[in-house]
mmCIF file as Biopython writes it, N, C-alpha, C and O atoms, coordinates in Angstrom:
data_model
#
loop_
_atom_site.group_PDB
_atom_site.id
_atom_site.type_symbol
_atom_site.label_atom_id
_atom_site.label_alt_id
_atom_site.label_comp_id
_atom_site.label_asym_id
_atom_site.label_entity_id
_atom_site.label_seq_id
_atom_site.pdbx_PDB_ins_code
_atom_site.Cartn_x
_atom_site.Cartn_y
_atom_site.Cartn_z
_atom_site.occupancy
_atom_site.B_iso_or_equiv
_atom_site.auth_seq_id
_atom_site.auth_asym_id
_atom_site.pdbx_PDB_model_num
ATOM 1   N N  . MET A ? 1  ? 1.634   -3.287  -12.757 1.0 0.0 1  A 1 
ATOM 2   C CA . MET A ? 1  ? 0.274   -3.389  -12.317 1.0 0.0 1  A 1 
ATOM 3   C C  . MET A ? 1  ? -0.379  -4.646  -12.874 1.0 0.0 1  A 1 
ATOM 4   O O  . MET A ? 1  ? 0.039   -5.181  -13.901 1.0 0.0 1  A 1 
ATOM 5   N N  . ILE A ? 2  ? -1.379  -5.091  -12.198 1.0 0.0 2  A 1 
ATOM 6   C CA . ILE A ? 2  ? -2.103  -6.292  -12.612 1.0 0.0 2  A 1 
ATOM 7   C C  . ILE A ? 2  ? -2.722  -6.094  -13.992 1.0 0.0 2  A 1 
ATOM 8   O O  . ILE A ? 2  ? -2.720  -7.014  -14.810 1.0 0.0 2  A 1 
ATOM 9   N N  . PHE A ? 3  ? -3.254  -4.895  -14.256 1.0 0.0 3  A 1 
ATOM 10  C CA . PHE A ? 3  ? -3.940  -4.634  -15.516 1.0 0.0 3  A 1 
ATOM 11  C C  . PHE A ? 3  ? -3.024  -4.883  -16.711 1.0 0.0 3  A 1 
ATOM 12  O O  . PHE A ? 3  ? -3.419  -5.514  -17.691 1.0 0.0 3  A 1 
ATOM 13  N N  . GLU A ? 4  ? -1.805  -4.383  -16.615 1.0 0.0 4  A 1 
ATOM 14  C CA . GLU A ? 4  ? -0.868  -4.491  -17.728 1.0 0.0 4  A 1 
ATOM 15  C C  . GLU A ? 4  ? -0.348  -5.908  -17.918 1.0 0.0 4  A 1 
ATOM 16  O O  . GLU A ? 4  ? -0.104  -6.334  -19.046 1.0 0.0 4  A 1 
ATOM 17  N N  . LYS A ? 5  ? -0.179  -6.633  -16.831 1.0 0.0 5  A 1 
ATOM 18  C CA . LYS A ? 5  ? 0.382   -7.979  -16.927 1.0 0.0 5  A 1 
ATOM 19  C C  . LYS A ? 5  ? -0.635  -9.025  -17.372 1.0 0.0 5  A 1 
ATOM 20  O O  . LYS A ? 5  ? -0.254  -10.061 -17.918 1.0 0.0 5  A 1 
ATOM 21  N N  . THR A ? 6  ? -1.922  -8.769  -17.146 1.0 0.0 6  A 1 
ATOM 22  C CA . THR A ? 6  ? -2.932  -9.781  -17.433 1.0 0.0 6  A 1 
ATOM 23  C C  . THR A ? 6  ? -3.890  -9.419  -18.557 1.0 0.0 6  A 1 
ATOM 24  O O  . THR A ? 6  ? -4.625  -10.287 -19.026 1.0 0.0 6  A 1 
ATOM 25  N N  . ASP A ? 7  ? -3.907  -8.183  -18.999 1.0 0.0 7  A 1 
ATOM 26  C CA . ASP A ? 7  ? -4.868  -7.692  -19.997 1.0 0.0 7  A 1 
ATOM 27  C C  . ASP A ? 7  ? -6.307  -7.840  -19.526 1.0 0.0 7  A 1 
ATOM 28  O O  . ASP A ? 7  ? -7.223  -7.961  -20.339 1.0 0.0 7  A 1 
ATOM 29  N N  . ILE A ? 8  ? -6.505  -7.830  -18.212 1.0 0.0 8  A 1 
ATOM 30  C CA . ILE A ? 8  ? -7.850  -7.848  -17.632 1.0 0.0 8  A 1 
ATOM 31  C C  . ILE A ? 8  ? -8.254  -6.395  -17.407 1.0 0.0 8  A 1 
ATOM 32  O O  . ILE A ? 8  ? -7.452  -5.608  -16.905 1.0 0.0 8  A 1 
ATOM 33  N N  . PRO A ? 9  ? -9.477  -6.027  -17.767 1.0 0.0 9  A 1 
ATOM 34  C CA . PRO A ? 9  ? -9.896  -4.631  -17.590 1.0 0.0 9  A 1 
ATOM 35  C C  . PRO A ? 9  ? -9.798  -4.174  -16.125 1.0 0.0 9  A 1 
ATOM 36  O O  . PRO A ? 9  ? -10.076 -4.949  -15.210 1.0 0.0 9  A 1 
ATOM 37  N N  . PRO A ? 10 ? -9.400  -2.905  -15.913 1.0 0.0 10 A 1 
ATOM 38  C CA . PRO A ? 10 ? -9.270  -2.382  -14.549 1.0 0.0 10 A 1 
ATOM 39  C C  . PRO A ? 10 ? -10.547 -2.527  -13.723 1.0 0.0 10 A 1 
ATOM 40  O O  . PRO A ? 10 ? -10.481 -2.803  -12.525 1.0 0.0 10 A 1 
ATOM 41  N N  . ARG A ? 11 ? -11.687 -2.347  -14.341 1.0 0.0 11 A 1 
ATOM 42  C CA . ARG A ? 11 ? -12.956 -2.454  -13.613 1.0 0.0 11 A 1 
ATOM 43  C C  . ARG A ? 11 ? -13.155 -3.866  -13.057 1.0 0.0 11 A 1 
ATOM 44  O O  . ARG A ? 11 ? -13.670 -4.027  -11.951 1.0 0.0 11 A 1 
ATOM 45  N N  . THR A ? 12 ? -12.752 -4.882  -13.812 1.0 0.0 12 A 1 
ATOM 46  C CA . THR A ? 12 ? -12.865 -6.272  -13.369 1.0 0.0 12 A 1 
ATOM 47  C C  . THR A ? 12 ? -11.938 -6.531  -12.186 1.0 0.0 12 A 1 
ATOM 48  O O  . THR A ? 12 ? -12.324 -7.198  -11.226 1.0 0.0 12 A 1 
ATOM 49  N N  . ILE A ? 13 ? -10.719 -6.006  -12.254 1.0 0.0 13 A 1 
ATOM 50  C CA . ILE A ? 13 ? -9.754  -6.168  -11.159 1.0 0.0 13 A 1 
ATOM 51  C C  . ILE A ? 13 ? -10.291 -5.506  -9.899  1.0 0.0 13 A 1 
ATOM 52  O O  . ILE A ? 13 ? -10.237 -6.094  -8.819  1.0 0.0 13 A 1 
ATOM 53  N N  . LYS A ? 14 ? -10.810 -4.284  -10.026 1.0 0.0 14 A 1 
ATOM 54  C CA . LYS A ? 14 ? -11.336 -3.566  -8.863  1.0 0.0 14 A 1 
ATOM 55  C C  . LYS A ? 14 ? -12.501 -4.320  -8.231  1.0 0.0 14 A 1 
ATOM 56  O O  . LYS A ? 14 ? -12.612 -4.374  -7.006  1.0 0.0 14 A 1 
ATOM 57  N N  . TYR A ? 15 ? -13.365 -4.901  -9.052  1.0 0.0 15 A 1 
ATOM 58  C CA . TYR A ? 15 ? -14.502 -5.667  -8.543  1.0 0.0 15 A 1 
ATOM 59  C C  . TYR A ? 15 ? -14.007 -6.910  -7.794  1.0 0.0 15 A 1 
ATOM 60  O O  . TYR A ? 15 ? -14.510 -7.231  -6.718  1.0 0.0 15 A 1 
ATOM 61  N N  . ALA A ? 16 ? -13.027 -7.601  -8.365  1.0 0.0 16 A 1 
ATOM 62  C CA . ALA A ? 16 ? -12.482 -8.801  -7.727  1.0 0.0 16 A 1 
ATOM 63  C C  . ALA A ? 16 ? -11.846 -8.459  -6.378  1.0 0.0 16 A 1 
ATOM 64  O O  . ALA A ? 16 ? -12.028 -9.188  -5.403  1.0 0.0 16 A 1 
ATOM 65  N N  . ILE A ? 17 ? -11.105 -7.358  -6.321  1.0 0.0 17 A 1 
ATOM 66  C CA . ILE A ? 17 ? -10.486 -6.930  -5.059  1.0 0.0 17 A 1 
ATOM 67  C C  . ILE A ? 17 ? -11.566 -6.607  -4.031  1.0 0.0 17 A 1 
ATOM 68  O O  . ILE A ? 17 ? -11.444 -6.968  -2.861  1.0 0.0 17 A 1 
ATOM 69  N N  . LYS A ? 18 ? -12.615 -5.931  -4.470  1.0 0.0 18 A 1 
ATOM 70  C CA . LYS A ? 18 ? -13.726 -5.603  -3.565  1.0 0.0 18 A 1 
ATOM 71  C C  . LYS A ? 18 ? -14.343 -6.875  -2.992  1.0 0.0 18 A 1 
ATOM 72  O O  . LYS A ? 18 ? -14.611 -6.944  -1.793  1.0 0.0 18 A 1 
ATOM 73  N N  . MET A ? 19 ? -14.569 -7.870  -3.824  1.0 0.0 19 A 1 
ATOM 74  C CA . MET A ? 19 ? -15.176 -9.128  -3.368  1.0 0.0 19 A 1 
ATOM 75  C C  . MET A ? 19 ? -14.251 -9.858  -2.388  1.0 0.0 19 A 1 
ATOM 76  O O  . MET A ? 19 ? -14.720 -10.392 -1.383  1.0 0.0 19 A 1 
ATOM 77  N N  . LEU A ? 20 ? -12.962 -9.886  -2.664  1.0 0.0 20 A 1 
ATOM 78  C CA . LEU A ? 20 ? -12.008 -10.546 -1.761  1.0 0.0 20 A 1 
ATOM 79  C C  . LEU A ? 20 ? -11.939 -9.838  -0.416  1.0 0.0 20 A 1 
ATOM 80  O O  . LEU A ? 20 ? -11.817 -10.492 0.620   1.0 0.0 20 A 1 
ATOM 81  N N  . LYS A ? 21 ? -12.015 -8.496  -0.418  1.0 0.0 21 A 1 
ATOM 82  C CA . LYS A ? 21 ? -12.013 -7.743  0.840   1.0 0.0 21 A 1 
ATOM 83  C C  . LYS A ? 21 ? -13.287 -8.024  1.637   1.0 0.0 21 A 1 
ATOM 84  O O  . LYS A ? 21 ? -13.230 -8.175  2.858   1.0 0.0 21 A 1 
ATOM 85  N N  . GLU A ? 22 ? -14.421 -8.095  0.967   1.0 0.0 22 A 1 
ATOM 86  C CA . GLU A ? 22 ? -15.686 -8.368  1.654   1.0 0.0 22 A 1 
ATOM 87  C C  . GLU A ? 22 ? -15.699 -9.750  2.302   1.0 0.0 22 A 1 
ATOM 88  O O  . GLU A ? 22 ? -16.349 -9.954  3.327   1.0 0.0 22 A 1 
ATOM 89  N N  . GLN A ? 23 ? -14.983 -10.692 1.705   1.0 0.0 23 A 1 
ATOM 90  C CA . GLN A ? 23 ? -14.911 -12.045 2.250   1.0 0.0 23 A 1 
ATOM 91  C C  . GLN A ? 23 ? -13.747 -12.214 3.224   1.0 0.0 23 A 1 
ATOM 92  O O  . GLN A ? 23 ? -13.457 -13.327 3.663   1.0 0.0 23 A 1 
ATOM 93  N N  . ASN A ? 24 ? -13.086 -11.115 3.560   1.0 0.0 24 A 1 
ATOM 94  C CA . ASN A ? 24 ? -11.940 -11.110 4.487   1.0 0.0 24 A 1 
ATOM 95  C C  . ASN A ? 24 ? -10.818 -12.048 4.064   1.0 0.0 24 A 1 
ATOM 96  O O  . ASN A ? 24 ? -10.185 -12.686 4.906   1.0 0.0 24 A 1 
ATOM 97  N N  . LEU A ? 25 ? -10.570 -12.132 2.750   1.0 0.0 25 A 1 
ATOM 98  C CA . LEU A ? 25 ? -9.479  -12.960 2.255   1.0 0.0 25 A 1 
ATOM 99  C C  . LEU A ? 25 ? -8.208  -12.154 2.005   1.0 0.0 25 A 1 
ATOM 100 O O  . LEU A ? 25 ? -7.108  -12.705 1.975   1.0 0.0 25 A 1 
ATOM 101 N N  . ILE A ? 26 ? -8.373  -10.841 1.826   1.0 0.0 26 A 1 
ATOM 102 C CA . ILE A ? 26 ? -7.223  -9.963  1.653   1.0 0.0 26 A 1 
ATOM 103 C C  . ILE A ? 26 ? -7.410  -8.731  2.522   1.0 0.0 26 A 1 
ATOM 104 O O  . ILE A ? 26 ? -8.516  -8.424  2.966   1.0 0.0 26 A 1 
ATOM 105 N N  . ARG A ? 27 ? -6.302  -8.029  2.753   1.0 0.0 27 A 1 
ATOM 106 C CA . ARG A ? 27 ? -6.376  -6.772  3.487   1.0 0.0 27 A 1 
ATOM 107 C C  . ARG A ? 27 ? -5.580  -5.730  2.719   1.0 0.0 27 A 1 
ATOM 108 O O  . ARG A ? 27 ? -4.668  -6.058  1.960   1.0 0.0 27 A 1 
ATOM 109 N N  . GLU A ? 28 ? -5.935  -4.488  2.926   1.0 0.0 28 A 1 
ATOM 110 C CA . GLU A ? 28 ? -5.307  -3.369  2.249   1.0 0.0 28 A 1 
ATOM 111 C C  . GLU A ? 28 ? -4.245  -2.757  3.155   1.0 0.0 28 A 1 
ATOM 112 O O  . GLU A ? 28 ? -4.463  -2.596  4.356   1.0 0.0 28 A 1 
ATOM 113 N N  . ALA A ? 29 ? -3.098  -2.419  2.576   1.0 0.0 29 A 1 
ATOM 114 C CA . ALA A ? 29 ? -2.014  -1.793  3.337   1.0 0.0 29 A 1 
ATOM 115 C C  . ALA A ? 29 ? -1.411  -0.681  2.488   1.0 0.0 29 A 1 
ATOM 116 O O  . ALA A ? 29 ? -1.464  -0.739  1.260   1.0 0.0 29 A 1 
ATOM 117 N N  . PRO A ? 30 ? -0.842  0.325   3.132   1.0 0.0 30 A 1 
ATOM 118 C CA . PRO A ? 30 ? -0.199  1.400   2.352   1.0 0.0 30 A 1 
ATOM 119 C C  . PRO A ? 30 ? 1.086   0.899   1.698   1.0 0.0 30 A 1 
ATOM 120 O O  . PRO A ? 30 ? 1.790   0.055   2.252   1.0 0.0 30 A 1 
ATOM 121 N N  . ASN A ? 31 ? 1.375   1.421   0.532   1.0 0.0 31 A 1 
ATOM 122 C CA . ASN A ? 31 ? 2.633   1.131   -0.146  1.0 0.0 31 A 1 
ATOM 123 C C  . ASN A ? 31 ? 3.594   2.244   0.244   1.0 0.0 31 A 1 
ATOM 124 O O  . ASN A ? 31 ? 3.458   3.367   -0.241  1.0 0.0 31 A 1 
ATOM 125 N N  . TRP A ? 32 ? 4.547   1.962   1.094   1.0 0.0 32 A 1 
ATOM 126 C CA . TRP A ? 32 ? 5.438   2.988   1.626   1.0 0.0 32 A 1 
ATOM 127 C C  . TRP A ? 32 ? 6.382   3.549   0.571   1.0 0.0 32 A 1 
ATOM 128 O O  . TRP A ? 32 ? 6.917   4.644   0.746   1.0 0.0 32 A 1 
ATOM 129 N N  . ARG A ? 33 ? 6.596   2.818   -0.523  1.0 0.0 33 A 1 
ATOM 130 C CA . ARG A ? 33 ? 7.454   3.328   -1.595  1.0 0.0 33 A 1 
ATOM 131 C C  . ARG A ? 33 ? 6.716   4.306   -2.498  1.0 0.0 33 A 1 
ATOM 132 O O  . ARG A ? 33 ? 7.322   5.218   -3.060  1.0 0.0 33 A 1 
ATOM 133 N N  . ASP A ? 34 ? 5.384   4.111   -2.640  1.0 0.0 34 A 1 
ATOM 134 C CA . ASP A ? 34 ? 4.580   4.985   -3.479  1.0 0.0 34 A 1 
ATOM 135 C C  . ASP A ? 34 ? 3.203   5.104   -2.836  1.0 0.0 34 A 1 
ATOM 136 O O  . ASP A ? 34 ? 2.353   4.232   -3.013  1.0 0.0 34 A 1 
ATOM 137 N N  . MET A ? 35 ? 2.987   6.175   -2.097  1.0 0.0 35 A 1 
ATOM 138 C CA . MET A ? 35 ? 1.753   6.324   -1.325  1.0 0.0 35 A 1 
ATOM 139 C C  . MET A ? 35 ? 0.508   6.494   -2.197  1.0 0.0 35 A 1 
ATOM 140 O O  . MET A ? 35 ? -0.608  6.485   -1.678  1.0 0.0 35 A 1 
ATOM 141 N N  . ARG A ? 36 ? 0.679   6.647   -3.505  1.0 0.0 36 A 1 
ATOM 142 C CA . ARG A ? 36 ? -0.489  6.719   -4.400  1.0 0.0 36 A 1 
ATOM 143 C C  . ARG A ? 36 ? -1.087  5.341   -4.636  1.0 0.0 36 A 1 
ATOM 144 O O  . ARG A ? 36 ? -2.242  5.222   -5.046  1.0 0.0 36 A 1 
ATOM 145 N N  . GLU A ? 37 ? -0.298  4.298   -4.376  1.0 0.0 37 A 1 
ATOM 146 C CA . GLU A ? 37 ? -0.744  2.929   -4.605  1.0 0.0 37 A 1 
ATOM 147 C C  . GLU A ? 37 ? -1.034  2.231   -3.289  1.0 0.0 37 A 1 
ATOM 148 O O  . GLU A ? 37 ? -0.545  2.634   -2.233  1.0 0.0 37 A 1 
ATOM 149 N N  . LYS A ? 38 ? -1.837  1.180   -3.367  1.0 0.0 38 A 1 
ATOM 150 C CA . LYS A ? 38 ? -2.143  0.348   -2.204  1.0 0.0 38 A 1 
ATOM 151 C C  . LYS A ? 38 ? -1.588  -1.050  -2.442  1.0 0.0 38 A 1 
ATOM 152 O O  . LYS A ? 38 ? -1.455  -1.503  -3.579  1.0 0.0 38 A 1 
ATOM 153 N N  . LEU A ? 39 ? -1.274  -1.710  -1.357  1.0 0.0 39 A 1 
ATOM 154 C CA . LEU A ? 39 ? -0.869  -3.104  -1.434  1.0 0.0 39 A 1 
ATOM 155 C C  . LEU A ? 39 ? -2.022  -3.946  -0.913  1.0 0.0 39 A 1 
ATOM 156 O O  . LEU A ? 39 ? -2.711  -3.552  0.027   1.0 0.0 39 A 1 
ATOM 157 N N  . TYR A ? 40 ? -2.227  -5.088  -1.515  1.0 0.0 40 A 1 
ATOM 158 C CA . TYR A ? 40 ? -3.262  -6.010  -1.062  1.0 0.0 40 A 1 
ATOM 159 C C  . TYR A ? 40 ? -2.563  -7.281  -0.621  1.0 0.0 40 A 1 
ATOM 160 O O  . TYR A ? 40 ? -1.868  -7.932  -1.401  1.0 0.0 40 A 1 
ATOM 161 N N  . LEU A ? 41 ? -2.758  -7.619  0.637   1.0 0.0 41 A 1 
ATOM 162 C CA . LEU A ? 41 ? -2.067  -8.761  1.230   1.0 0.0 41 A 1 
ATOM 163 C C  . LEU A ? 41 ? -3.061  -9.853  1.593   1.0 0.0 41 A 1 
ATOM 164 O O  . LEU A ? 41 ? -4.169  -9.586  2.059   1.0 0.0 41 A 1 
ATOM 165 N N  . ARG A ? 42 ? -2.644  -11.055 1.372   1.0 0.0 42 A 1 
ATOM 166 C CA . ARG A ? 42 ? -3.483  -12.217 1.702   1.0 0.0 42 A 1 
ATOM 167 C C  . ARG A ? 42 ? -3.562  -12.378 3.205   1.0 0.0 42 A 1 
ATOM 168 O O  . ARG A ? 42 ? -2.557  -12.249 3.904   1.0 0.0 42 A 1 
ATOM 169 N N  . LYS A ? 43 ? -4.750  -12.658 3.699   1.0 0.0 43 A 1 
ATOM 170 C CA . LYS A ? 43 ? -4.904  -12.920 5.126   1.0 0.0 43 A 1 
ATOM 171 C C  . LYS A ? 43 ? -4.670  -14.394 5.382   1.0 0.0 43 A 1 
ATOM 172 O O  . LYS A ? 43 ? -4.934  -15.233 4.521   1.0 0.0 43 A 1 
ATOM 173 N N  . ALA A ? 44 ? -4.178  -14.702 6.557   1.0 0.0 44 A 1 
ATOM 174 C CA . ALA A ? 44 ? -3.977  -16.102 6.948   1.0 0.0 44 A 1 
ATOM 175 C C  . ALA A ? 44 ? -5.345  -16.747 7.132   1.0 0.0 44 A 1 
ATOM 176 O O  . ALA A ? 44 ? -6.221  -16.183 7.786   1.0 0.0 44 A 1 
ATOM 177 N N  . VAL A ? 45 ? -5.520  -17.906 6.566   1.0 0.0 45 A 1 
ATOM 178 C CA . VAL A ? 45 ? -6.785  -18.627 6.671   1.0 0.0 45 A 1 
ATOM 179 C C  . VAL A ? 45 ? -6.542  -19.907 7.441   1.0 0.0 45 A 1 
ATOM 180 O O  . VAL A ? 45 ? -5.628  -20.667 7.120   1.0 0.0 45 A 1 
ATOM 181 N N  . ALA A ? 46 ? -7.366  -20.153 8.467   1.0 0.0 46 A 1 
ATOM 182 C CA . ALA A ? 46 ? -7.220  -21.373 9.253   1.0 0.0 46 A 1 
ATOM 183 C C  . ALA A ? 46 ? -7.594  -22.576 8.397   1.0 0.0 46 A 1 
ATOM 184 O O  . ALA A ? 46 ? -8.495  -22.508 7.561   1.0 0.0 46 A 1 
ATOM 185 N N  . ALA A ? 47 ? -6.898  -23.659 8.618   1.0 0.0 47 A 1 
ATOM 186 C CA . ALA A ? 47 ? -7.187  -24.884 7.879   1.0 0.0 47 A 1 
ATOM 187 C C  . ALA A ? 47 ? -8.525  -25.462 8.315   1.0 0.0 47 A 1 
ATOM 188 O O  . ALA A ? 47 ? -8.858  -25.453 9.500   1.0 0.0 47 A 1 
ATOM 189 N N  . ARG A ? 48 ? -9.278  -25.957 7.363   1.0 0.0 48 A 1 
ATOM 190 C CA . ARG A ? 48 ? -10.569 -26.556 7.675   1.0 0.0 48 A 1 
ATOM 191 C C  . ARG A ? 48 ? -10.379 -27.994 8.139   1.0 0.0 48 A 1 
ATOM 192 O O  . ARG A ? 48 ? -9.532  -28.725 7.627   1.0 0.0 48 A 1 
ATOM 193 N N  . THR A ? 49 ? -11.177 -28.375 9.106   1.0 0.0 49 A 1 
ATOM 194 C CA . THR A ? 49 ? -11.128 -29.766 9.567   1.0 0.0 49 A 1 
ATOM 195 C C  . THR A ? 49 ? -12.488 -30.403 9.311   1.0 0.0 49 A 1 
ATOM 196 O O  . THR A ? 49 ? -13.527 -29.763 9.476   1.0 0.0 49 A 1 
ATOM 197 N N  . SER A ? 50 ? -12.470 -31.644 8.915   1.0 0.0 50 A 1 
ATOM 198 C CA . SER A ? 50 ? -13.723 -32.330 8.589   1.0 0.0 50 A 1 
ATOM 199 C C  . SER A ? 50 ? -14.227 -33.152 9.748   1.0 0.0 50 A 1 
ATOM 200 O O  . SER A ? 50 ? -15.272 -33.794 9.642   1.0 0.0 50 A 1 
#
């Protein structure tokens, strides 16, 4: 888990995931190996042109 590998508090991780989902940068998917957990996948972002 992210919490154990980074020593970042779980509440901070949950808040960051919430913010990324609100900005449509990640999406949530079921973890088929362990349905108690969720997977968070990066969404494809179009390249910006100037």
